[in-house]
KOLMAR-516820 format. One record per residue (C-alpha): residue number from 1; residue in one letter; chain; x, y, z. Coordinates in steps of 0.5 Angstrom, whole numbers, m for minus. Layout:
N
+-------+------+------+-------+-------+-------+
! margu ! lonu ! sese !    c1 !    c2 !    c3 !
+-------+------+------+-------+-------+-------+
!   NUM !    a !    A !     X !     Y !     Z !
...
+-------+------+------+-------+-------+-------+
END
This chain:
198
+-------+------+------+-------+-------+-------+
! margu ! lonu ! sese !    c1 !    c2 !    c3 !
+-------+------+------+-------+-------+-------+
!     1 !    m !    A !   221 !   m39 !  m117 !
!     2 !    a !    A !   226 !   m33 !  m118 !
!     3 !    s !    A !   233 !   m33 !  m121 !
!     4 !    i !    A !   238 !   m30 !  m117 !
!     5 !    h !    A !   243 !   m26 !  m122 !
!     6 !    h !    A !   250 !   m27 !  m119 !
!     7 !    t !    A !   252 !   m20 !  m122 !
!     8 !    t !    A !   254 !   m13 !  m120 !
!     9 !    m !    A !   250 !    m7 !  m117 !
!    10 !    t !    A !   252 !     0 !  m117 !
!    11 !    p !    A !   251 !     3 !  m112 !
!    12 !    t !    A !   251 !    m4 !  m108 !
!    13 !    k !    A !   245 !    m5 !  m103 !
!    14 !    l !    A !   249 !    m4 !   m97 !
!    15 !    e !    A !   252 !     3 !  m100 !
!    16 !    l !    A !   244 !     5 !  m101 !
!    17 !    l !    A !   242 !     3 !   m94 !
!    18 !    a !    A !   248 !     7 !   m91 !
!    19 !    d !    A !   245 !    13 !   m93 !
!    20 !    w !    A !   238 !    11 !   m92 !
!    21 !    l !    A !   238 !     8 !   m85 !
!    22 !    p !    A !   240 !    13 !   m81 !
!    23 !    k !    A !   234 !    18 !   m84 !
!    24 !    q !    A !   229 !    13 !   m81 !
!    25 !    s !    A !   225 !    14 !   m74 !
!    26 !    w !    A !   227 !     7 !   m72 !
!    27 !    y !    A !   235 !     7 !   m73 !
!    28 !    v !    A !   238 !     7 !   m66 !
!    29 !    g !    A !   245 !     9 !   m69 !
!    30 !    g !    A !   248 !    15 !   m68 !
!    31 !    g !    A !   246 !    22 !   m71 !
!    32 !    a !    A !   243 !    22 !   m78 !
!    33 !    t !    A !   250 !    21 !   m82 !
!    34 !    a !    A !   251 !    15 !   m86 !
!    35 !    a !    A !   252 !     9 !   m83 !
!    36 !    s !    A !   259 !     7 !   m84 !
!    37 !    d !    A !   260 !     0 !   m82 !
!    38 !    l !    A !   254 !    m4 !   m85 !
!    39 !    t !    A !   255 !   m12 !   m87 !
!    40 !    r !    A !   250 !   m17 !   m89 !
!    41 !    a !    A !   248 !   m21 !   m83 !
!    42 !    g !    A !   242 !   m26 !   m86 !
!    43 !    g !    A !   235 !   m26 !   m89 !
!    44 !    f !    A !   231 !   m29 !   m94 !
!    45 !    r !    A !   227 !   m28 !  m101 !
!    46 !    l !    A !   220 !   m29 !  m103 !
!    47 !    d !    A !   217 !   m30 !  m110 !
!    48 !    d !    A !   212 !   m25 !  m113 !
!    49 !    p !    A !   207 !   m29 !  m116 !
!    50 !    a !    A !   207 !   m25 !  m122 !
!    51 !    g !    A !   215 !   m25 !  m123 !
!    52 !    e !    A !   215 !   m18 !  m124 !
!    53 !    v !    A !   218 !   m15 !  m117 !
!    54 !    g !    A !   224 !   m18 !  m113 !
!    55 !    i !    A !   223 !   m19 !  m106 !
!    56 !    e !    A !   228 !   m19 !  m101 !
!    57 !    f !    A !   228 !   m19 !   m93 !
!    58 !    m !    A !   235 !   m17 !   m91 !
!    59 !    v !    A !   238 !   m17 !   m84 !
!    60 !    v !    A !   244 !   m12 !   m84 !
!    61 !    a !    A !   249 !   m11 !   m78 !
!    62 !    d !    A !   251 !    m4 !   m76 !
!    63 !    a !    A !   257 !    m3 !   m72 !
!    64 !    s !    A !   258 !     4 !   m72 !
!    65 !    g !    A !   255 !     5 !   m66 !
!    66 !    a !    A !   257 !     3 !   m59 !
!    67 !    e !    A !   254 !    m3 !   m59 !
!    68 !    p !    A !   252 !    m7 !   m66 !
!    69 !    v !    A !   245 !    m7 !   m68 !
!    70 !    a !    A !   241 !   m12 !   m73 !
!    71 !    y !    A !   236 !    m9 !   m77 !
!    72 !    l !    A !   231 !   m12 !   m82 !
!    73 !    v !    A !   230 !    m9 !   m88 !
!    74 !    p !    A !   225 !   m12 !   m93 !
!    75 !    m !    A !   226 !    m9 !  m100 !
!    76 !    s !    A !   223 !    m9 !  m107 !
!    77 !    y !    A !   227 !    m9 !  m113 !
!    78 !    r !    A !   223 !    m6 !  m119 !
!    79 !    g !    A !   224 !    m5 !  m126 !
!    80 !    a !    A !   220 !     2 !  m126 !
!    81 !    a !    A !   218 !     7 !  m121 !
!    82 !    l !    A !   213 !     5 !  m116 !
!    83 !    e !    A !   207 !    10 !  m116 !
!    84 !    g !    A !   203 !    13 !  m110 !
!    85 !    v !    A !   208 !    11 !  m105 !
!    86 !    p !    A !   211 !    17 !  m100 !
!    87 !    g !    A !   218 !    19 !  m102 !
!    88 !    g !    A !   222 !    16 !   m97 !
!    89 !    a !    A !   220 !     9 !   m99 !
!    90 !    l !    A !   225 !    10 !  m104 !
!    91 !    i !    A !   231 !     7 !  m102 !
!    92 !    g !    A !   235 !     9 !  m108 !
!    93 !    t !    A !   236 !     6 !  m115 !
!    94 !    s !    A !   242 !     2 !  m118 !
!    95 !    e !    A !   245 !    m1 !  m124 !
!    96 !    h !    A !   244 !    m8 !  m124 !
!    97 !    g !    A !   249 !   m12 !  m129 !
!    98 !    v !    A !   244 !   m16 !  m132 !
!    99 !    l !    A !   237 !   m13 !  m131 !
!   100 !    g !    A !   239 !    m5 !  m132 !
!   101 !    t !    A !   236 !     0 !  m127 !
!   102 !    r !    A !   233 !    m2 !  m121 !
!   103 !    w !    A !   228 !     2 !  m117 !
!   104 !    i !    A !   229 !    m1 !  m109 !
!   105 !    y !    A !   224 !     1 !  m104 !
!   106 !    d !    A !   223 !     0 !   m97 !
!   107 !    g !    A !   218 !    m7 !   m97 !
!   108 !    v !    A !   214 !    m5 !   m92 !
!   109 !    q !    A !   211 !     1 !   m96 !
!   110 !    d !    A !   211 !    m4 !  m102 !
!   111 !    p !    A !   204 !    m7 !  m103 !
!   112 !    v !    A !   207 !   m13 !  m107 !
!   113 !    v !    A !   212 !   m15 !  m101 !
!   114 !    t !    A !   206 !   m14 !   m96 !
!   115 !    a !    A !   202 !   m18 !   m99 !
!   116 !    q !    A !   207 !   m24 !  m100 !
!   117 !    l !    A !   209 !   m23 !   m93 !
!   118 !    r !    A !   202 !   m24 !   m91 !
!   119 !    a !    A !   201 !   m30 !   m95 !
!   120 !    l !    A !   208 !   m33 !   m92 !
!   121 !    l !    A !   204 !   m32 !   m85 !
!   122 !    r !    A !   198 !   m36 !   m88 !
!   123 !    g !    A !   202 !   m42 !   m90 !
!   124 !    e !    A !   201 !   m40 !   m97 !
!   125 !    a !    A !   208 !   m38 !   m99 !
!   126 !    v !    A !   215 !   m41 !   m99 !
!   127 !    p !    A !   221 !   m37 !   m96 !
!   128 !    q !    A !   227 !   m38 !  m101 !
!   129 !    h !    A !   234 !   m38 !  m100 !
!   130 !    q !    A !   237 !   m31 !  m100 !
!   131 !    s !    A !   243 !   m32 !  m105 !
!   132 !    k !    A !   241 !   m39 !  m109 !
!   133 !    s !    A !   236 !   m40 !  m114 !
!   134 !    d !    A !   230 !   m44 !  m113 !
!   135 !    t !    A !   232 !   m46 !  m106 !
!   136 !    p !    A !   227 !   m46 !  m101 !
!   137 !    d !    A !   230 !   m44 !   m94 !
!   138 !    p !    A !   227 !   m49 !   m88 !
!   139 !    t !    A !   230 !   m44 !   m83 !
!   140 !    v !    A !   225 !   m39 !   m84 !
!   141 !    t !    A !   219 !   m42 !   m80 !
!   142 !    v !    A !   212 !   m39 !   m78 !
!   143 !    h !    A !   209 !   m40 !   m71 !
!   144 !    g !    A !   203 !   m39 !   m67 !
!   145 !    t !    A !   196 !   m40 !   m68 !
!   146 !    d !    A !   191 !   m39 !   m73 !
!   147 !    g !    A !   187 !   m33 !   m73 !
!   148 !    p !    A !   183 !   m28 !   m77 !
!   149 !    d !    A !   188 !   m27 !   m83 !
!   150 !    s !    A !   183 !   m25 !   m88 !
!   151 !    g !    A !   177 !   m21 !   m89 !
!   152 !    p !    A !   175 !   m14 !   m86 !
!   153 !    d !    A !   177 !   m17 !   m79 !
!   154 !    a !    A !   184 !   m19 !   m81 !
!   155 !    p !    A !   190 !   m16 !   m77 !
!   156 !    e !    A !   195 !   m11 !   m79 !
!   157 !    v !    A !   202 !   m14 !   m81 !
!   158 !    y !    A !   208 !   m12 !   m77 !
!   159 !    v !    A !   215 !   m12 !   m78 !
!   160 !    n !    A !   221 !   m12 !   m73 !
!   161 !    r !    A !   226 !    m7 !   m76 !
!   162 !    v !    A !   231 !    m8 !   m70 !
!   163 !    l !    A !   232 !   m15 !   m69 !
!   164 !    r !    A !   233 !   m18 !   m62 !
!   165 !    a !    A !   235 !   m26 !   m61 !
!   166 !    s !    A !   228 !   m29 !   m58 !
!   167 !    d !    A !   225 !   m36 !   m61 !
!   168 !    a !    A !   218 !   m34 !   m58 !
!   169 !    e !    A !   213 !   m28 !   m58 !
!   170 !    p !    A !   208 !   m27 !   m52 !
!   171 !    g !    A !   201 !   m29 !   m54 !
!   172 !    t !    A !   199 !   m33 !   m59 !
!   173 !    s !    A !   199 !   m29 !   m65 !
!   174 !    r !    A !   202 !   m32 !   m72 !
!   175 !    h !    A !   209 !   m30 !   m73 !
!   176 !    l !    A !   215 !   m31 !   m77 !
!   177 !    v !    A !   222 !   m33 !   m74 !
!   178 !    a !    A !   229 !   m33 !   m78 !
!   179 !    g !    A !   236 !   m33 !   m77 !
!   180 !    w !    A !   242 !   m28 !   m78 !
!   181 !    t !    A !   249 !   m28 !   m76 !
!   182 !    g !    A !   252 !   m24 !   m70 !
!   183 !    p !    A !   258 !   m20 !   m70 !
!   184 !    d !    A !   262 !   m25 !   m67 !
!   185 !    g !    A !   260 !   m31 !   m72 !
!   186 !    t !    A !   254 !   m33 !   m67 !
!   187 !    t !    A !   248 !   m36 !   m70 !
!   188 !    l !    A !   242 !   m32 !   m68 !
!   189 !    r !    A !   234 !   m32 !   m69 !
!   190 !    g !    A !   229 !   m28 !   m67 !
!   191 !    v !    A !   222 !   m25 !   m69 !
!   192 !    f !    A !   222 !   m22 !   m76 !
!   193 !    a !    A !   215 !   m20 !   m77 !
!   194 !    g !    A !   208 !   m23 !   m75 !
!   195 !    f !    A !   200 !   m21 !   m75 !
!   196 !    a !    A !   199 !   m16 !   m70 !
!   197 !    r !    A !   195 !   m18 !   m64 !
!   198 !    q !    A !   188 !   m15 !   m63 !
+-------+------+------+-------+-------+-------+
END
């Protein structure tokens, strides 16, 4: 299991996301300028079986618009640049106090992250606490019925970028439910990701 290093990152993940988020097509805030009021609102981690890539599913709350919005940003942390991905996949680079320069990518466009998300939905990976080493997070749960989740008929995996509070999703596709904290301190839960219905 991955170890969490309690150290500095310069710039911080929230500082990088403040510039990156408004450039995304699914961003619902105002304009394309930096999001000025982001806070960490929840999330969890997954382990890379090879032990090379850090994987975090971070929920960030954006209070810069008329209404607060919770975004899900899967991220990968790498010790070198990832080849073969679009330029927009790179969220930025940061100096980690222990590990040195880290390349931080949008996890939706990182094959290690998507493979581990698929494994989690199949029950083959264990969600980990966002800020504690070697600690499973039992609040992250998988729902729905089994389906063709491997082979040529395997459905695509989707990620809900803008989160809404709901424990259920229509239909029977397998999906991932987890929680985050609302701006008033309320604990909310919703569908983070799942297998697309065919």
